[in-house]
N, C-alpha and C positions, 0 to 999 in steps of 0.2 A: 393895482391895489392889493396889499398883503393881506393874508389871512392868518390868525393865529388859533393854535389849539386852546381850548378851555376845557377844564375837567369838571364834571358835575358830580358833587358829593351830596348824598341823602342817607340821612338815618331816620328811623321810624319816628323820632322826636323833633326832628328838626326841618327847617325849610331847604329848598334846593339851594346848595352852596355852589359857587362857581370860583375857581382859581385858574390863574394862568401861569404855567410853568416858565415861561419866557419872562414874566414880569412878577418876580416875588413881591408880595404885598399888595398885589392888584387882585382883590377878591370882592365878591358881592354875593347877594342871594335873593330869591324870590319866594314867595308862598306857593306859586305854581310854577310848573316848568316853563310855560310861555313867558312869565314874568321874570323868571330867572334869565331866560335867553335876551330878553329886552334890557335887562340889567347889565348883562355881560357886554353887549355891545356899547352901552353908555360907559361902563366902567373902564373897558379897554381904551375907548377913545379919549376919555378924560385924563386917563393915566399918561397916555402918550403925549397929549398936550402938555401936561404938567413936566414931563421929562424934557420936552424940547425947550420949555420955558426956562428950565435951569441948565440948559446946555448939555443934557445927557444925550448919549447915542442910543438910538432905538435899536434893539436886537433884530436880526434876520430870524424868521420863523424857525423854530426847531422842527426837523422831520417827525412825524407822527410816530415812526417806529422807534425813534430814540426816547420820545417821552413815554411810550408804553413799556419800554425796556427798564425803566426805573421803578424799582420795587414799591417806592412810596405812591406811586400812581396805580396800583393794583386795585382792581374793583371800581375804579371811577369810569363814568361814561364819558364820552368825548363829543365835544361841540366845536364846530369850526366857526369862528368868528371873524368876519371881515373887518378891517380897520377903516373907519370913516373919520379921521380926525378933524377934518374940515367941518363936520356936522356939530362937533362937541365944541361949544364956545364956553369953556370953563371960566367962571368968574369967582374969585375969592371974596367972601363976605365976612364981616365982623358981625357976630351975633352975641348978645349979652343974655346970659343965663346965669341962674344961681349955680353954686357948686353942686347942691342936691340934684338939681335937674340935669346938669351935665354928667354927673356920676351915673344917674338913672339911664340916660341916653346911651352912655358909653357901655354900661351893663347889658342893656337890652340889646344893642347892636352886636356886641361880642357874643351874647347868647344865640343870636341868630345867624352868626358868621358873616356879619357886615362890618364895614367902616362905619364911623360915625357919619361922614358925609353921605354915604349910600343910604343910611338909615333915615337921615332928615330929608334927604331927597324923595325917598318913597313915602315917608309920612306926609310930607307936603303934596306930592301927586294925589295920595288918596283923599286928603282934606279937599283939594281943588276938585277931585272927581265926584265928591259926595252930592 
């Protein structure tokens, strides 16, 4: 089982943002560090499942020293995330929303450093756990 480096980004006015240098565009966030860690595992697994569905090659993990040598990664904390793609059964769904609702969702997700899917997934989990 491969593990990948995730970078944790946190500003005073933001949630804990997670990005993966080996997977540009694979980002997520959490209100707490624990939530961000959980979301990181889900985001990585879902991203890899989608890559494989589209016939894309999953890269080998980049060594930590190479990631940390990149000036863009300065100041980020490091998290090692094991890849468990078998656990993530990603299903695409069609959801009907008004343009205003979709715009608000996208704006809020972007503000929190999340994707639309990640934001909707978290909102659904929060509603389910109420």
